[in-house]
N, C-alpha and C positions, 0 to 999 in steps of 0.2 A: 521802109520807114520804121523806126523803132517806136514801140508803143509805151515803153517804160513799165514800171511795176506799180500796180494799184494796191494800196494798203488801206484797209478799213477796220476800225476798232471803236467800240463804244466804251467811253471812259468809266461810266457807272461809279462815279466818285461818291462815297458816303462815309462820314465820320462824325464823331461827337466831340466838341471842344468845350471845356468848362473851366472857368476860373472861380475858385471857391476858398472858403475858410476851412482850415484843418482843425479838428477838435480832438476828442478822445478816440480810442481805437474803434473802428467800424470794420469788422472782418468781412471780406467778400471775395468772390472769384467769379469770373465771367469769360465768355468766349473771346471778347475783344482783346487785342494787344494794347497795353496801356503805357503811354509815355508821360512821365511826370516831370515837370519843371518847377522846382521850389523857388518862388519869386521873392519870398520874404520869410524870415524867421528861422527857427531850428526845429527839425522834425525827426522823430524816430520812425523809420520805415521798417516794416517786417514783411519779408517775402519767403513763404514756405519755411518759416522758423529761423531764417537768417535776419539779423538786425543790422541796420545801417543808419548812422547818424548823418542826416542830410542838413546842409547849411544853404544859405542863399545862393541861388543859381545852380545848385546840383541838379543832375539829370538822372533819371532811372527808367528803364523799360521793364515792364512786368509781362511775361508771356501768358498765352491763353491758359485759363483755368488754374493759374497759380494762386494759392490763397495768400492774401495780402491785407495789410492794415497800416495806417499811419497815425501817429500820435504827436500832437503839438507839445513842444517843450517850453514854449513861451507864448505870450499873447500875440495876436494878429499874425498868425502864420498863414500865408496866402500861397496857393499853388495853382498851376495850370495843368490840366491833364487832357490828353488826346486819346480817344479810343479809336483804334484802327481795326476794322473787321477783317479777320483772316480771309474771308471770301473775296474781298477786294484785291488783296495781294495775289491770291491764287488765280483770280480772273485775269490778272496781268502777267501770268506765267511764272510767278515765284513759287518755288517748291518748299513747302513748310513741313513736309512729311518727316524729314530727318533733321530738322534744325530749329533753332530758337534764337532770339535776339539777346545779345550780351552787351548791354550798355548800362554802365553804373559808374558815375563820376566819383562816388565815394571810394570805390575800390581802385579805380584808375583815374587819378586826379586830372591828367592832362591828355587831350586828344585834339587833333587838328580840326575835327568836325564839331566840337562842342558849341563854339560860338555861332557857327553856321546854323546849327539846329535851333539855338535860342532865337536867332534872328528870323528864321523862317516861321517859328511859332508866333513871334511878335507880329510879323507881317500877316500871317494867317488870321490871327485874332483881330487885328485892326481892320483888315480887309473885310471880314465878315461884319464887323460893327458899322463900317462905312458903306456897306452894300455894294462892294465892288463886283465887277462882272464875274459870272461863273467861270469864264476863261481864266481870269486872273487867279481866282481861288483854286481852281483845278491845277493850274501851273505850280502854285506854291505847294500844294499838297503832294503832287507828283515829285517835286524836287526834294521835299522832306522825306517821303517814303523811300525815294531812291537812295538818299544818304544812309538811311537805316539799313536797307537791304544790302547795299554795296559794302559798307564798312562794319556793320554790327551783326549781320546774320551769320551764325556759326553752325557747323554741322555737329550732330551728336550721334552716339552709337545707338541711342534709344529714340523712338519717334517722339515728337513734341506732343504736349497734351492738347490736341486740337479737336474740338467736338465736331461731329458730323450732323447731318439732318436728324432731328429728334422725332421718333415715332410717337403717334398720338397716345398709345397706351403707356409709354414711358413717361409722358407728361402727367398722366394720372398718378403714376408711382411717385414722381417727384412732388406733386401737389400733396399727396398723402403724407410723405415724410416731412414736408414743410409744416404741416398742420399737427403732426403727432410726434415730433422729435422728442418731446418731454416724456413720452411714455416708453414702455419696454417693448419696442418694436424690433423685429428681426427680419432676416432675409426671406424666410418662409411666409411671413405675414404680408410683406409688400409684394411678393411674387404673386400671391393670390389676388391682390388688388389689380395688378396688370394682366392677370390671366397668363402668367409665364411659369415655366419651370424655374427653379432656383438657379440651375446651371446656365440657362439661357439668359435670365435677367442679369446675372453676374457678367456675362460676356458682353451684352449690349450696353450695360451701364458703363463699362470700361471703354468700349469702342466709341460710344456717342458722347460721353462727358469727359473722358480723359482721366477719370478717377474711379475707384471702385465704390461699391455700395456703402461699405463701412466707413470709408473716408468721407463720403458725402454726408452721411448721418453725423459723423463727428464734427464736421465743419458747421452744419446747421446748429448743433448743440452749443458749440463754442461761440458762434455768432450771437446767440441770444444770451449766453452766460456773460459775455463781455458787458452787456448792458446792465445786467443785475449787479455785477461787481462794482459798478459806480455808486451803488447805494451801500454805504458802510454799515447800515443797520441789518443787512441780510448776511447771515453767516455763510462762510464759504461752503460748508457742507450742504446748506439749504440750496445754494446756487447750483451745486453739482446735481442734487437729486431733482430739483425743479426742471433741469434741462436734460434729463434722460440718462445721466451717468449713475451706474449702480453703486459706485463707491467713490469716496473722495480721492483715493489713491489713483484710480484710473483717470479721474478728472485732472488731477495734478500732472500726471504723466502726459496726457494729450495736450494740455495747455502749454506745458513746457516744450513739447515737440513742435507745436505750431507757432509759439510766440517767444521761445527762447528764455522764458522765465516762468515762475510758479504764479498761481492766482494771487497768493498773498503778496508776492513781490510786486505784481502789477498793481494791486490795490494800494500798496505803500507808495508806489510810483505816482499814482493819481493824487494821493494826499500831500505829496511833497511839492507839487507844482500848483501854482495859483491858477485856477480855471474859473470861468464864469459859471453861474448856477445852471444855465442851460447850455447844452452842447452846441458848438458853433459849426458842426460838420455840415458842409455844403450850404451854409447860410449865405444869402446874397451879400455882396460887398456894400458897405455904406457909401454915401456920396464922396466922402473924403478918400476912402480906399479906392473907389473907382477913378478918381482924379490921379491918385498916386500911381495906379496901375497904368493909366494911359501915358503919363509922363515917363514911366519906366520903360514901357514898350517902345515909345518914340525914341528913347535913347539907343535902343538896340538897332533901330533902323539906320543909325549913324555909323555903326561899326563897319569899317572897311574890310574888304576881303583879305588884303595883305596883312592886316592886323590879326585876323583869324588864323592865318596859316603860319605866321612867323614863329609862334611858340613851339611848333613841332617840326617845321621844315628847315629850321636853321639852328638845330641843336642836336646833341647826341641822343636825346630822348627818342627822336624819330627812328634812329638806327636800332635802338634797343626794342622799341615797340614793334618794329617790323620783324625782328628776330623772334620776339615773343609770339607773334601771330603765326609765323612759320612753324615754330615748335608746337603750338596748340594744334595746328593742322596735322602735323605728323603724328602726334599723340592720338588724335581722334581717328586717323586712318589705321593706326595700330590696333586701337580698341575694336574697330569694325572687323579687322581681320581675325582677331582673337574670338569674337562673338559668332563668327561664321561656323 
């Protein structure tokens, strides 16, 4: 008598889904992999200093610990974003050590999976709102993450910026930086806070957060500088000194490196666009916007599978895209060999 194969696995599904208003730049970085779907409006997205002009229905994936910000270029810009914990994917056997997700509909306008991703996000959002069963929600989430892993996870020659478990003393160091970013702090100072040597602190900072100590300090300072730049009465030099930069030149250089423009250009950008007096970032949607959102998501449930696939499976684009993917794989393999 054949007994068959017994398979047991705990799903451990956890994610964070949010639909919100986009306002001025809010610079941040985090462990979670972020999938953004721009539902309405025009938005400037900045990821590690690269700028992308997103329009309605554009999709973008931001990998772990990549610095990023979004900026609304018109009123009523609404986005849906999904945070996927790397631990979930790793727990399901996905290897993230040498890879990252490459999904950006601004750079690659057409892909056979785009509509499927939008539809699954719509189903996931509506399913949660309507208190559908955990089985249904888990099924949708696994389908969505499977599409991302299967078609958009690429291999790199360098490990992805994926944090590991954070040590307690490193938490103290991070808390200290977050509180004292505006002062003249250095590696030696914060090493004493965590009771580390400078060499060891540098090593574990990079290993556990995916970025080095100086990059973390710079990001903290820029994060707060962005807020001060919204006030035109504060001079750019004051913004620089208030947030820990020793000179305006270094502030300009770091700002341009991370945002692709100078602080003065960003301030001009702010003044050229009509914005409300209070920032709308992550403000809850109004009743009218909620109704618009539900109607829009319902429309995506009507999209048929053959409509999703026809754009790429029945034209020369699919052939060129496959050739492009094969070429990328060969280039990455060559890089790996050269780095050995």
